[in-house]
Phi, psi and omega in degrees: 000320182293328178294320178295316178300318180298316180296315178297317180298314181296320178296316179301316179296319179297315180298316180297318183287322188258312189276310185297321183293346180264357178292125187280010180241115186305313185294323178293314178302312182297321180294319178295319176299321178295320177298330180272006172115354180295135173258111183235134179285184182285147179055040175274146176235125172242111184281174185296150174086001180286149177242122179247116178260124185055065182298341178291348177251014180249130181237121178250136178279190180284147173059033177276148173237115176254109188284183184298145171059032176271141175251120176248120186250117178252014187289325188266358182156177182292141173249113184247123180241125185284195182278148176057038178267137179245116179245118185285179183296146171062024174285145177237125178240112183260139168245358181220136176211196178248145176280110184289345179268354183276135180295335184252012175058041183289158176290149177219117183235158177202151181292155175237137179233129174242114186278173185307146174063015177287155182226116182253121185281169183307131177058025173286153177236129178244124185270166181300146175084008184266144171240125176263117186291168181301125177076006181288154179237129175252117184292163180301135176078002181287149174245110185266113181251346179228158182299149182248129181292156178302146176060022180258145175252125180238151178207160173101180180231110348290161185298132178234153179292129176239353179177184179236144177271136184245013181290151176280349179055052181252013182269164173234124180294136177216096184254111182222067175291156183294333181217108185263000000 
């Protein structure tokens, strides 16, 4: 019985990763992700090509935009994304990795939290156990290994503080391309 369950689980994961992300209609894609356990707030957008690993452990707030080819990993713990968060193309958010100090190369996971109004730039990588504070900006190509304070701008490998954001953060994300 466990072998049959494993085969069904692997097929389900394959379908979610490959087939669903290619559906050219945003509302259909989002509904299928919700059926598989994703918790998504109102007016959320997940564009084509995204990969969601363990969507039942991923929580999206209201008015989030998850751009094309983003990888959201919920395997190592909950991945929580707040309201009005903008995640650019090809961003990778990990909640699970390997412990490099372990003799047996064991998995090591931790939850990731991205708070309201955060902005994650193109091809940024966020590692397990990180919290991105409210209104923080992660520049393109940054590798975030430690938590980022609210309203802070970080860039580089590993990400370092390069400035402060001075916005009042009074906007509401509204992403409605004609063909997502």
